[in-house]
Backbone as a chain_set.jsonl record, in Angstrom:
{"seq": "XXXXXXXXXXXXXXXXXXXXXXXXXXXXXXXXXXXXXXXXXXXXXXXXXXXXXXXXXXXXXXXXXXXXXXXXXXXXXXXXXXXXXXXXXXXXXXXXXXXXXXXXXXXXXXXXXXXXXXXXXXXXXXXXXXXXXXXXXXXXXXXXXXXXXXXXXXXXXXXXXXXXXXXXXXXXXXXXXXXXX", "coords": {"N": [[-18.522, -432.78, 59.408], [-15.658, -430.921, 59.269], [-15.031, -427.509, 58.795], [-12.559, -425.9, 56.928], [-10.879, -422.939, 57.038], [-9.316, -420.801, 54.844], [-6.977, -418.453, 55.289], [-6.411, -415.916, 53.414], [-5.208, -413.154, 51.404], [-7.381, -410.648, 50.231], [-8.419, -409.513, 46.976], [-8.803, -406.753, 46.937], [-7.294, -405.905, 49.137], [-4.705, -406.586, 48.268], [-4.465, -404.929, 45.985], [-4.575, -402.428, 47.223], [-2.211, -402.406, 48.767], [-0.316, -402.549, 46.69], [-0.859, -400.111, 45.407], [-0.122, -398.27, 47.429], [2.632, -398.834, 47.617], [3.415, -398.036, 45.035], [2.875, -395.259, 45.109], [4.645, -394.413, 47.143], [7.067, -395.127, 45.911], [7.071, -393.387, 43.697], [7.253, -390.902, 44.969], [9.738, -391.201, 46.243], [11.452, -391.547, 43.992], [11.151, -389.077, 42.703], [12.222, -387.356, 44.644], [14.843, -388.32, 44.704], [15.696, -387.718, 42.07], [15.588, -384.918, 42.116], [17.497, -384.363, 44.107], [19.774, -385.404, 42.866], [20.009, -383.717, 40.613], [20.442, -381.244, 41.891], [22.894, -381.794, 43.012], [24.48, -382.053, 40.703], [24.288, -379.437, 39.697], [25.577, -378.061, 41.76], [28.161, -379.189, 41.578], [28.917, -378.337, 39.014], [28.795, -375.575, 39.364], [30.868, -375.289, 41.204], [33.023, -376.055, 39.573], [32.958, -374.025, 37.562], [33.404, -371.704, 39.107], [35.924, -372.352, 40.162], [37.539, -372.449, 37.848], [37.239, -369.808, 36.914], [38.348, -368.43, 39.104], [40.963, -369.395, 38.916], [41.759, -368.229, 36.511], [41.656, -365.523, 37.293], [43.563, -365.491, 39.385], [45.824, -366.136, 37.924], [45.956, -363.926, 36.252], [46.572, -361.992, 38.173], [49.093, -362.839, 38.814], [50.657, -362.848, 36.379], [49.927, -360.493, 35.165], [48.159, -359.993, 33.067], [45.302, -361.002, 31.062], [44.189, -363.484, 28.788], [42.697, -362.182, 25.937], [39.529, -362.564, 24.302], [37.813, -363.042, 21.207], [35.209, -363.586, 21.228], [32.973, -365.975, 22.546], [34.879, -368.553, 23.801], [35.659, -372.001, 23.506], [36.568, -373.901, 26.293], [39.502, -375.555, 26.399], [41.832, -378.056, 27.331], [45.231, -378.952, 27.629], [47.082, -381.796, 28.514], [49.875, -382.409, 30.431], [52.241, -384.652, 31.602], [54.349, -384.592, 34.223], [56.879, -385.943, 35.995], [55.133, -387.946, 36.957], [52.898, -386.503, 37.7], [49.953, -384.912, 36.668], [49.651, -382.001, 34.75], [47.559, -379.397, 33.942], [47.08, -377.394, 31.233], [45.615, -374.527, 29.919], [44.139, -373.844, 26.73], [44.327, -371.228, 25.938], [45.976, -368.068, 25.515], [49.517, -367.145, 25.913], [52.675, -368.96, 26.32], [53.734, -368.199, 28.814], [51.461, -367.402, 30.264], [50.012, -369.816, 30.206], [51.687, -371.537, 31.688], [51.611, -370.361, 34.231], [48.877, -370.55, 34.733], [48.545, -373.308, 34.912], [49.582, -373.851, 37.407], [47.701, -372.694, 39.04], [45.202, -373.874, 38.695], [42.855, -376.334, 39.822], [43.778, -379.439, 39.444], [42.684, -382.008, 39.932], [39.943, -381.536, 40.001], [39.517, -380.562, 37.405], [40.202, -382.844, 35.926], [38.028, -384.549, 36.367], [36.072, -383.431, 34.796], [36.876, -383.393, 32.172], [36.479, -384.085, 28.754], [37.991, -385.709, 26.561], [39.911, -383.273, 25.25], [38.312, -381.19, 25.874], [36.635, -379.093, 28.201], [33.924, -379.975, 30.107], [30.609, -379.7, 31.558], [28.595, -381.039, 34.293], [26.581, -382.266, 32.869], [27.63, -382.888, 30.479], [27.891, -380.797, 28.694], [29.605, -378.282, 26.821], [31.976, -376.028, 28.317], [32.41, -372.528, 28.408], [34.497, -369.603, 27.793], [35.125, -366.119, 28.243], [36.71, -363.029, 27.759], [36.873, -359.586, 27.75], [34.493, -359.93, 30.458], [30.854, -360.23, 30.742], [28.804, -359.099, 32.552], [30.575, -358.009, 34.395], [32.998, -356.186, 33.252], [35.695, -356.147, 33.812], [36.525, -358.59, 34.649], [36.857, -362.098, 33.779], [34.447, -364.174, 32.048], [32.965, -367.24, 32.697], [31.077, -369.898, 31.576], [28.432, -372.326, 31.69], [25.976, -374.286, 30.024], [24.048, -375.438, 31.625], [21.401, -377.56, 33.046], [19.505, -377.922, 30.921], [20.929, -377.776, 28.596], [20.869, -375.649, 26.866], [21.371, -372.16, 26.223], [20.047, -369.515, 28.038], [16.503, -368.872, 28.41], [15.411, -370.804, 26.888], [13.601, -370.236, 24.94], [12.129, -369.91, 21.651], [13.801, -368.181, 20.228], [16.29, -368.266, 21.446], [17.61, -370.796, 22.032], [20.503, -372.648, 22.849], [22.208, -370.571, 22.052], [24.91, -368.709, 22.185], [25.407, -366.076, 21.594], [23.343, -364.52, 22.547], [23.976, -364.104, 25.146], [25.19, -361.71, 25.575], [23.1, -360.05, 26.032], [22.566, -360.254, 28.642], [20.908, -359.687, 31.672], [20.993, -358.14, 34.86], [18.982, -359.041, 36.453], [18.671, -361.615, 35.751], [16.857, -362.538, 33.905], [16.849, -364.062, 31.469], [18.864, -365.9, 31.797], [18.198, -368.246, 33.255], [18.776, -370.96, 34.058], [21.421, -371.338, 33.537], [24.822, -371.937, 34.385], [27.055, -369.82, 35.724], [29.768, -367.494, 36.297], [28.953, -364.89, 36.589]], "CA": [[-17.401, -432.38, 58.641], [-15.019, -429.709, 59.757], [-14.722, -426.526, 57.755], [-11.222, -425.319, 56.999], [-10.857, -421.593, 56.451], [-8.018, -420.373, 54.321], [-6.792, -417.023, 55.551], [-5.667, -415.335, 52.294], [-5.494, -411.752, 51.166], [-8.384, -410.415, 49.193], [-7.94, -408.735, 45.836], [-8.818, -405.342, 47.331], [-6.135, -405.687, 50.006], [-3.505, -406.631, 47.43], [-4.428, -403.716, 45.174], [-4.279, -401.313, 48.128], [-0.783, -402.465, 49.085], [0.41, -402.201, 45.466], [-1.035, -398.67, 45.199], [0.7, -397.57, 48.425], [4.029, -398.998, 47.211], [3.616, -397.211, 43.846], [2.92, -393.857, 45.523], [5.908, -394.207, 47.859], [8.143, -395.197, 44.916], [7.046, -392.15, 42.914], [7.776, -389.831, 45.836], [11.175, -391.458, 46.411], [12.149, -391.294, 42.734], [11.161, -387.624, 42.501], [13.187, -386.779, 45.581], [16.175, -388.728, 44.25], [16.022, -386.946, 40.869], [15.843, -383.546, 42.541], [18.783, -384.339, 44.807], [20.825, -385.637, 41.887], [20.147, -382.506, 39.815], [21.072, -380.231, 42.741], [24.293, -382.191, 43.125], [25.135, -381.702, 39.438], [24.39, -377.976, 39.648], [26.613, -377.685, 42.711], [29.462, -379.583, 41.036], [29.223, -377.455, 37.885], [29.075, -374.244, 39.931], [32.209, -375.381, 41.767], [33.957, -376.058, 38.45], [32.97, -372.699, 36.937], [34.064, -370.779, 40.036], [37.335, -372.715, 40.256], [38.211, -372.026, 36.614], [37.266, -368.343, 36.91], [39.322, -368.01, 40.101], [42.294, -369.697, 38.388], [42.064, -367.166, 35.549], [41.93, -364.281, 38.029], [44.848, -365.647, 40.09], [46.87, -366.083, 36.907], [46.078, -362.524, 35.851], [47.286, -361.293, 39.236], [50.49, -363.283, 38.784], [51.377, -362.456, 35.163], [49.582, -359.117, 34.837], [47.214, -359.862, 31.961], [44.38, -362.107, 30.82], [44.045, -363.626, 27.333], [41.45, -361.636, 25.411], [38.849, -363.437, 23.344], [36.993, -362.297, 20.259], [33.837, -363.974, 21.545], [32.981, -367.09, 23.487], [35.872, -369.572, 23.439], [35.549, -373.286, 24.19], [37.709, -374.154, 27.163], [40.194, -376.797, 26.095], [43.011, -378.237, 28.163], [46.272, -379.901, 27.263], [47.579, -382.487, 29.698], [51.282, -382.792, 30.435], [52.605, -385.418, 32.794], [55.718, -384.317, 34.642], [57.201, -386.71, 37.207], [53.957, -388.68, 37.424], [51.799, -385.601, 38.062], [49.336, -384.267, 35.506], [49.498, -380.556, 34.767], [46.569, -379.021, 32.948], [47.284, -376.054, 30.71], [44.493, -374.084, 29.106], [44.547, -373.593, 25.347], [44.295, -369.79, 25.691], [47.115, -367.294, 25.977], [50.863, -367.552, 25.527], [53.297, -369.97, 27.189], [53.868, -367.658, 30.173], [50.147, -367.47, 30.902], [49.664, -371.23, 30.359], [52.472, -372.112, 32.783], [51.084, -369.82, 35.485], [47.534, -371.09, 34.901], [48.671, -374.714, 35.319], [49.823, -373.882, 38.858], [46.559, -372.149, 39.772], [43.977, -374.647, 38.495], [42.724, -377.573, 40.586], [43.89, -380.51, 38.462], [41.762, -383.115, 40.216], [38.611, -381.103, 39.594], [39.503, -380.507, 35.945], [40.257, -384.215, 35.412], [36.68, -385.124, 36.427], [35.188, -382.798, 33.828], [37.455, -383.386, 30.825], [36.003, -385.025, 27.75], [39.086, -385.529, 25.609], [40.598, -382.046, 25.663], [37.305, -380.17, 26.161], [36.092, -379.017, 29.556], [32.469, -380.085, 30.061], [29.944, -379.618, 32.855], [28.058, -382.305, 34.808], [25.648, -382.836, 31.9], [28.369, -383.138, 29.248], [27.868, -379.611, 27.834], [30.854, -377.537, 26.747], [32.136, -374.839, 29.156], [32.951, -371.452, 27.582], [35.253, -368.524, 28.433], [35.149, -364.844, 27.521], [37.325, -361.887, 28.426], [36.264, -359.21, 29.02], [33.23, -360.573, 30.797], [29.611, -359.58, 30.328], [28.28, -358.228, 33.61], [31.722, -357.325, 34.964], [33.922, -356.097, 32.114], [37.09, -356.26, 34.239], [36.804, -360.001, 34.933], [36.457, -363.026, 32.72], [33.184, -364.875, 32.244], [33.008, -368.67, 32.424], [29.659, -370.274, 31.588], [27.95, -373.641, 31.283], [24.572, -374.169, 29.614], [23.156, -375.919, 32.671], [20.723, -378.835, 32.845], [18.756, -378.074, 29.67], [21.847, -377.799, 27.462], [20.701, -374.462, 26.048], [21.624, -370.91, 26.924], [18.867, -368.681, 28.155], [15.271, -369.465, 28.896], [15.006, -371.899, 26.016], [12.555, -369.827, 24.019], [12.436, -370.228, 20.256], [14.848, -367.33, 19.672], [17.562, -368.303, 22.156], [18.197, -372.045, 22.477], [21.898, -372.935, 22.529], [22.772, -369.441, 21.345], [25.799, -367.962, 23.061], [25.411, -364.649, 21.266], [22.34, -363.837, 23.362], [24.497, -363.862, 26.486], [25.506, -360.285, 25.691], [21.885, -359.387, 26.488], [22.378, -360.653, 30.035], [20.417, -358.65, 32.569], [21.341, -358.488, 36.239], [17.859, -359.733, 37.074], [18.748, -363.016, 35.372], [15.631, -362.864, 33.171], [16.967, -365.131, 30.479], [19.882, -366.878, 32.206], [17.526, -368.87, 34.383], [19.377, -372.186, 34.559], [22.807, -371.425, 33.148], [25.745, -371.853, 35.51], [28.076, -368.864, 35.314], [30.377, -366.708, 37.371], [28.597, -363.487, 36.458]], "C": [[-16.917, -431.015, 59.132], [-14.715, -428.772, 58.592], [-13.341, -425.948, 57.987], [-11.274, -423.962, 56.288], [-9.441, -421.252, 56.024], [-7.921, -418.865, 54.525], [-5.875, -416.451, 54.478], [-6.026, -413.859, 52.185], [-6.535, -411.625, 50.067], [-7.762, -409.563, 48.093], [-7.866, -407.25, 46.185], [-7.609, -405.028, 48.21], [-4.84, -405.68, 49.198], [-3.368, -405.368, 46.575], [-4.104, -402.481, 46.013], [-2.79, -401.277, 48.451], [0.048, -402.07, 47.866], [0.305, -400.704, 45.194], [-0.181, -397.864, 46.166], [2.172, -397.657, 48.041], [4.336, -398.125, 45.989], [3.723, -395.735, 44.208], [4.237, -393.555, 46.234], [7.101, -394.246, 46.899], [8.213, -393.919, 44.097], [7.609, -390.983, 43.715], [9.282, -389.992, 45.996], [11.968, -391.162, 45.159], [12.229, -389.798, 42.453], [12.169, -386.936, 43.399], [14.608, -387.095, 45.154], [16.603, -387.917, 43.033], [16.35, -385.504, 41.217], [17.195, -383.432, 43.23], [19.943, -384.53, 43.835], [21.058, -384.393, 41.034], [20.806, -381.39, 40.623], [22.557, -380.525, 42.91], [25.068, -381.821, 41.862], [25.307, -380.193, 39.308], [25.507, -377.505, 40.569], [28.01, -378.018, 42.181], [29.872, -378.676, 39.88], [29.536, -376.047, 38.38], [30.485, -374.213, 40.532], [33.268, -375.339, 40.664], [34.088, -374.669, 37.842], [33.692, -371.693, 37.83], [35.557, -371.069, 40.138], [38.104, -372.255, 39.028], [38.314, -370.507, 36.57], [38.287, -367.817, 37.922], [40.751, -368.292, 39.642], [42.702, -368.654, 37.349], [42.426, -365.875, 36.271], [43.265, -364.347, 38.773], [46.013, -365.571, 39.109], [47.059, -364.659, 36.415], [46.835, -361.723, 36.905], [48.78, -361.626, 39.21], [51.252, -362.751, 37.574], [51.022, -361.059, 34.677], [48.626, -358.933, 33.677], [46.367, -361.125, 31.856], [44.265, -362.255, 29.312], [42.671, -363.119, 26.87], [40.846, -362.629, 24.427], [37.991, -362.58, 22.426], [35.511, -362.566, 20.485], [33.905, -365.068, 22.595], [33.906, -368.178, 22.977], [35.559, -370.856, 24.193], [36.775, -373.455, 25.069], [38.269, -375.533, 26.851], [41.461, -376.855, 26.925], [43.957, -379.245, 27.538], [46.782, -380.52, 28.548], [49.045, -382.833, 29.491], [51.537, -383.557, 31.722], [54.077, -385.184, 33.081], [55.943, -385.012, 35.972], [55.962, -387.368, 37.805], [52.772, -387.818, 37.819], [51.262, -384.94, 36.799], [49.23, -382.764, 35.741], [48.562, -380.192, 33.632], [46.822, -377.584, 32.523], [46.129, -375.717, 29.774], [44.996, -373.726, 27.717], [44.537, -372.107, 24.983], [45.585, -369.139, 26.17], [48.449, -367.834, 25.498], [51.44, -368.534, 26.547], [53.441, -369.491, 28.626], [52.545, -367.769, 30.925], [49.765, -368.925, 31.175], [50.4, -371.861, 31.54], [51.946, -371.631, 34.141], [49.696, -370.4, 35.771], [47.591, -372.526, 35.41], [48.915, -374.84, 36.814], [48.58, -373.486, 39.649], [45.281, -372.978, 39.661], [44.014, -375.918, 39.346], [42.67, -378.741, 39.596], [42.928, -381.653, 38.685], [40.338, -382.772, 39.796], [38.502, -381.087, 38.07], [39.459, -381.912, 35.35], [38.857, -384.844, 35.367], [35.783, -384.622, 35.307], [35.761, -382.734, 32.416], [36.818, -384.464, 29.962], [36.966, -384.882, 26.577], [39.887, -384.326, 26.069], [39.62, -380.939, 26.034], [36.83, -380.256, 27.604], [34.572, -379.013, 29.453], [31.908, -379.985, 31.474], [29.401, -380.985, 33.258], [27.106, -382.996, 33.841], [26.323, -383.131, 30.572], [28.352, -381.98, 28.265], [29.21, -378.895, 27.914], [30.826, -376.33, 27.696], [32.866, -373.785, 28.319], [33.581, -370.354, 28.431], [35.133, -367.278, 27.57], [35.831, -363.794, 28.384], [37.386, -360.742, 27.428], [34.898, -359.85, 29.195], [32.025, -359.762, 30.352], [29.138, -358.596, 31.39], [29.404, -357.409, 34.234], [32.812, -357.313, 33.903], [35.385, -356.212, 32.52], [37.486, -357.696, 34.561], [36.426, -360.85, 33.726], [35.083, -363.605, 33.053], [33.39, -366.33, 31.845], [31.572, -369.153, 32.577], [29.442, -371.702, 31.096], [26.467, -373.49, 30.967], [23.598, -374.647, 30.681], [22.413, -377.176, 32.267], [20.033, -379.007, 31.496], [19.646, -378.078, 28.434], [21.738, -376.608, 26.54], [20.938, -373.212, 26.878], [20.365, -370.075, 26.928], [17.658, -369.454, 28.631], [14.795, -370.62, 28.039], [13.844, -371.536, 25.112], [13.021, -370.073, 22.59], [13.59, -369.397, 19.702], [16.184, -367.453, 20.4], [18.106, -369.677, 22.532], [19.624, -372.227, 21.963], [22.568, -371.807, 21.765], [23.6, -368.598, 22.298], [25.772, -366.466, 22.787], [24.396, -363.872, 22.081], [22.838, -363.546, 24.771], [24.85, -362.393, 26.66], [24.293, -359.478, 26.138], [21.586, -359.703, 27.951], [21.938, -359.467, 30.876], [20.722, -359.085, 33.992], [20.201, -359.202, 36.95], [17.871, -361.218, 36.743], [17.531, -363.47, 34.589], [15.801, -364.063, 32.249], [17.963, -366.206, 30.9], [19.387, -367.688, 33.388], [18.225, -370.12, 34.913], [20.809, -372.374, 34.082], [23.682, -371.268, 34.388], [26.904, -370.984, 35.084], [28.647, -368.153, 36.519], [30.089, -365.231, 37.205], [28.558, -362.921, 37.835]], "O": [[-17.703, -430.098, 59.369], [-14.211, -429.189, 57.55], [-12.996, -425.556, 59.102], [-11.654, -423.856, 55.122], [-8.491, -421.411, 56.791], [-8.717, -418.105, 53.975], [-4.655, -416.504, 54.634], [-6.994, -413.381, 52.777], [-6.557, -412.396, 49.108], [-6.7, -408.969, 48.279], [-6.938, -406.565, 45.755], [-6.972, -403.988, 48.038], [-3.971, -404.842, 49.434], [-2.278, -404.808, 46.459], [-3.416, -401.579, 45.535], [-2.176, -400.21, 48.408], [1.021, -401.328, 48.001], [1.29, -400.087, 44.789], [0.428, -396.871, 45.766], [2.89, -396.661, 48.128], [5.414, -397.534, 45.917], [4.575, -395.03, 43.667], [4.874, -392.541, 45.949], [8.047, -393.474, 47.062], [9.305, -393.418, 43.83], [8.362, -390.168, 43.183], [10.022, -389.014, 45.894], [13.052, -390.584, 45.24], [13.268, -389.306, 42.012], [12.888, -386.036, 42.964], [15.485, -386.235, 45.231], [17.748, -387.471, 42.962], [17.292, -384.932, 40.669], [17.953, -382.5, 42.96], [20.981, -383.882, 43.972], [22.208, -384.051, 40.759], [21.646, -380.662, 40.092], [23.377, -379.609, 42.947], [26.193, -381.33, 41.948], [26.352, -379.722, 38.86], [26.297, -376.639, 40.193], [28.934, -377.218, 42.321], [31.036, -378.288, 39.775], [30.447, -375.398, 37.866], [31.206, -373.226, 40.384], [34.29, -374.668, 40.806], [35.2, -374.186, 37.628], [34.511, -370.913, 37.344], [36.367, -370.144, 40.194], [39.208, -371.726, 39.153], [39.367, -369.972, 36.224], [39.011, -366.864, 37.632], [41.659, -367.516, 39.943], [43.861, -368.24, 37.309], [43.393, -365.207, 35.905], [44.013, -363.369, 38.792], [47.062, -365.01, 39.424], [48.187, -364.224, 36.185], [47.652, -360.868, 36.565], [49.619, -360.79, 39.544], [52.37, -362.257, 37.717], [51.745, -360.493, 33.857], [48.308, -357.794, 33.333], [46.661, -362.156, 32.461], [44.244, -361.246, 28.606], [41.631, -363.569, 27.351], [41.552, -363.424, 23.805], [37.505, -361.521, 22.822], [34.66, -361.837, 19.975], [34.803, -365.075, 23.436], [33.743, -368.67, 21.861], [35.232, -370.818, 25.379], [37.895, -373.183, 24.637], [37.592, -376.547, 27.021], [42.088, -375.83, 27.192], [43.532, -380.261, 26.989], [46.901, -379.835, 29.564], [49.412, -383.47, 28.503], [51.098, -383.151, 32.798], [54.943, -385.535, 32.279], [55.276, -384.707, 36.961], [55.767, -387.346, 39.02], [51.74, -388.346, 38.233], [52.03, -384.465, 35.962], [48.777, -382.315, 36.795], [48.751, -380.626, 32.496], [46.784, -376.667, 33.344], [45.726, -376.531, 28.943], [46.156, -373.348, 27.551], [44.723, -371.768, 23.815], [46.21, -369.608, 27.121], [48.517, -368.833, 24.782], [50.775, -368.895, 27.518], [53.29, -370.279, 29.56], [52.514, -368.182, 32.084], [49.253, -369.24, 32.249], [49.814, -372.628, 32.304], [51.851, -372.415, 35.086], [49.376, -370.706, 36.92], [46.779, -372.921, 36.246], [48.503, -375.824, 37.428], [48.419, -373.895, 40.799], [44.365, -372.796, 40.462], [45.077, -376.501, 39.56], [41.632, -378.994, 38.985], [42.405, -382.215, 37.723], [39.612, -383.629, 39.29], [37.506, -381.547, 37.512], [38.75, -382.144, 34.371], [38.54, -385.584, 34.436], [34.84, -385.306, 34.911], [35.181, -382.08, 31.549], [36.643, -385.605, 30.391], [36.775, -384.033, 25.706], [40.476, -384.345, 27.15], [40.039, -379.864, 26.464], [36.647, -381.342, 28.154], [33.994, -378.15, 28.791], [32.628, -380.159, 32.458], [29.722, -381.987, 32.619], [26.85, -384.192, 33.979], [25.665, -383.577, 29.632], [28.755, -382.148, 27.114], [29.868, -378.905, 28.954], [29.789, -375.689, 27.861], [33.82, -374.101, 27.609], [33.26, -370.187, 29.608], [35.049, -367.355, 26.344], [35.566, -363.683, 29.581], [37.919, -360.93, 26.335], [34.243, -360.252, 28.234], [32.158, -358.742, 29.675], [29.081, -357.391, 31.144], [29.207, -356.24, 34.566], [33.476, -358.325, 33.683], [36.244, -356.362, 31.651], [38.671, -357.984, 34.729], [35.772, -360.389, 32.791], [34.622, -363.532, 34.192], [33.928, -366.616, 30.775], [30.918, -368.86, 33.578], [30.152, -372.207, 30.227], [25.781, -372.664, 31.569], [22.422, -374.286, 30.638], [22.748, -377.798, 31.259], [19.978, -380.12, 30.974], [19.168, -378.355, 27.334], [22.439, -376.547, 25.529], [20.728, -373.211, 28.091], [19.694, -369.954, 25.903], [17.774, -370.549, 29.182], [13.872, -371.34, 28.422], [13.172, -372.417, 24.576], [14.182, -370.407, 22.358], [14.291, -369.851, 18.799], [17.143, -366.792, 20.001], [19.042, -369.719, 23.332], [19.909, -371.988, 20.79], [23.416, -372.064, 20.911], [23.057, -367.86, 23.12], [26.086, -365.672, 23.673], [24.572, -362.671, 22.29], [22.186, -362.814, 25.515], [24.814, -361.879, 27.778], [24.441, -358.338, 26.578], [20.484, -359.448, 28.437], [22.518, -358.384, 30.802], [20.708, -360.278, 34.293], [20.426, -359.894, 37.942], [17.165, -362.001, 37.379], [17.197, -364.655, 34.597], [14.976, -364.977, 32.257], [17.9, -367.326, 30.393], [20.074, -367.805, 34.403], [18.259, -370.32, 36.127], [21.359, -373.468, 34.212], [23.324, -370.555, 35.325], [27.661, -371.353, 34.186], [28.089, -368.201, 37.615], [30.887, -364.395, 37.63], [28.278, -361.734, 38.007]]}, "num_chains": 1, "name": "protein.A"}
């Protein structure tokens, strides 16, 4: 009688292959998450800088900046003129709004609008203040960043915009906030 050998994988070999695939998947997922978060930070930084630059360009054009009593939510009104959307900020008078609409990148703003509110890549509200914090002659535009809270996230400062006035140039507490300080 002839013996027939079945060449199959053993249980140890199968478990080894599954373990290798699991390790490679974990490494790939971690790398993907890190890359995605860096992309969101970059997009939010671009938005914050673009809005701050639009405010500064508008100030250079009209000669003033709308003052705020504290941190103001950035809200935009959309007007469609001849098929083109113009975004006007809810701060300032009509002269400032008209000049601002020419200076802001409408395509960038459109990506980050949630209704009339300007939000960052994580869906957090973007805020404006003039005069700024670190540089009192410029405006400050800030997003809470990935954690959704302002500051280091300690018990005394989560989601508290009032602590921003304690901003230190070393960035002690503003560890993951996206701002144009």
